[in-house]
Steps between C-alpha positions, in 0.01 A plus 500: 500500500270663231129529512438216251700266730305604811171456328612149391568403856174630619309300238694183594416545877131570408485178298656297783272658756202423274618139452531436866142628559371291226674190638340553851165542335551169316572317827195518711504370862430117521155407627497174695216374722414156650141396406475188721314588813670459828317603817602841636784444754501136431785289345457290182458138636689219329418131569833302476566338149199680362532771232353841574475763234510887509362688197599847419450778248802693346527792268819656390687205640771304339568232770383403860761345718440321825742545800675208678276299740609283790601131445192285431317764292506542129363767269457513120398825314324437172522841339306390186209385701518766773494253784735385774520134622585423862578174674640402837621177645390350834821608663499852355520802728150571632511870426656678203474823302479506125654810323387566144690771288351615171740666275380749236633576164740738652659480835190562699374217735191413696520270799240306694535271808288201589510342841490108479395241748575135436231278659744236607443508879203549717651385832629834630442483879333851476263404220131428554222312315122534483313197389196579306176278472381667189131518421367152561269510195742653243857508607787279602721572816814719476808585703594877546867569596610812677875563451702667772578791276122574480401361156201262480447215248125437497532124394852383550405132450344563152781729402762228576320197378244627237225294679287573794401369846175319579165643537441664847863477633463474877833458681873441455794381691880499470709188570848377393536765220150436355169679512174296525175674384162334547187613327137420582392392151808434288397487133114509550310749712197417711245556222694249268678751274844379383818711532840472353749495790777292664267304742356495837834473672810683336869447614754755395852594563509749783790690342391512136128425522546253226235220521636163609200294553112531482208278607162537316156482651467147376830389665374638827141397465480406872523866600183692550564876467858517651576824666837486688849329459805437699803313380763325717672326211394355170342196652322693771296767344180569707186624332182603695160454333138461609565158654816580691873472422666266244863417450619520148803321382621710201728241388202252395195715550362290771257668755462360855237628741644614834296321765355736761497817279135485412351849498833692479401867452565731207802642648875503424721234644781575744833335452742443783808287408388206302155510640172647371212648718136566454229514763144425612270751691248405768444501865851344525696625204779301374818546297551207247856407442594305190848364459666291225525195730131438491191554290300589811477813706623558858239686685613776744218655713507873552431590865170666587550563879772706642466772240282813504363462140356153434629322178181374354575609132829493332524776238854421366840370587866584406832381594677722748885569469580310813337173422175584674174566310288814477132424530222773443189392696147612577278387781206645695525832331873561545773471250864420593842436369674202655851372499472127551762253584431169323680282753417647843159646370578817670322807373576872522200690421431867402144621429436712178213739439300326230455174300730539196356395160669206327363511139513192282870459543453428873757768599379662824845669590859510410810491726861603480692448820264616771325763274152380415275664237141465426211688341150607573345572157739767348667583831836345585608434863835403667552315832851497629469174683658516854574173668577645853370267754339782710255604230154373469319429185315831508829684462486424134210755473723778623784399278291475181587774253294638211725533196309588186160541339542406137172680394651828614773461232259389227129567515454257205642201703195283578650231709815350633521178322642163645722614789827677549863404455810598694840453347736286711812683390385865464213506751288692231124435535300423183132535437273450193181699429250451221232752411218230497443139403376621158775766457783268636729602212516849659726426799811604698782336691597706794839480659578657839833540682373603848834521639587780262161661437178453695302757306491353152602208277847497346364348184181411325443295178175545303314234309757225521291226659196265415314408823830468700512181717779630727866615530792263497874559548812319370615212725787638724666193628 
């Protein structure tokens, strides 16, 4: 091979090398970023049959492609408009992952993944709700949902329905696949200001939170500042107000006063079977039983003699797992937890070390099995209730356990607001704190699993509530 041929080959090789280098420089890496804000560590929430859009920016990108989603989900990429449209049906998979691939002008690609959560179900037995009063002068009520996987939806009801609960939401109850929410003011607050919302009583589907019925303040004009609710069926929905207890027939809107319920306290009802219970306090305190058979109470006296701590004041009641009733009481300077048999009137009593606070929700304690929890200010206590016959009431003082001081975890937490909650399935304990009445938007939900960790909460959620009325858990029947 002569010198001229060798130089020719070298020149060709150099040209080819130069051409490749120029080509690579002409194909810069694709730049692809989502600009729609999604909370850190949170999925993108999608309401069934409602379009959700993701916007993006793209440079040096020829095309954006979406990966395959599970059945019930659909996705459309609009390259020209740099947006992605997502929808999901009511029966879509609850969780999915969207994979987006941006292909550049060459062979290079950029990939992004987005976690998706279809808001088609709220009845997971491990989920939890917080009902929020809202500021009585400026806000409607709301419903916070805590998902088992740890995500929080601050107002699940509004997210699903596009409308809001009534002003100063007070209490809610589950019955036959529905949720009933009662508010104090409905669409007009105590100063006369009007609000846009779904009424004084709102009924929704317990699985989807879709509104199924609503009753305005005018329709329930007989009620005077209602505070608590318990439903047995759609014709027997019981509402406590300043006069006593009314029965509401939701099929026709008719209200009937329950005779003998005058002066029923601002406290949650207890439900056992198809019967609803409230109480009256006094020298002889009474449990008031309301059944669908009559619009009148059956009065059951709580014994005073034969127990160490007199039951002169009832602080709260809750159904026990075995058909009996938990009764927190106070009398002559002593507080006690009582397990009361409604038929035999037999009481097993254990003294506790202080008088628990009840708040406006009327929740003095919460119980799961024989585990009782209550609070003294920011401090949470536990009583493992022992029914042994050879124990006296004072044995409760020895069994009482200090569990947690919320102020030790957060020096900015000003008060524990409106009682505790204990999950009937997981056994986890829930508490709400707010910084102050004025700074109520600065708040925390605390979740403890004392069986696993007695030193610290397993989860906290910041600034998710608006004057919380209490914790509620999906019906597990």
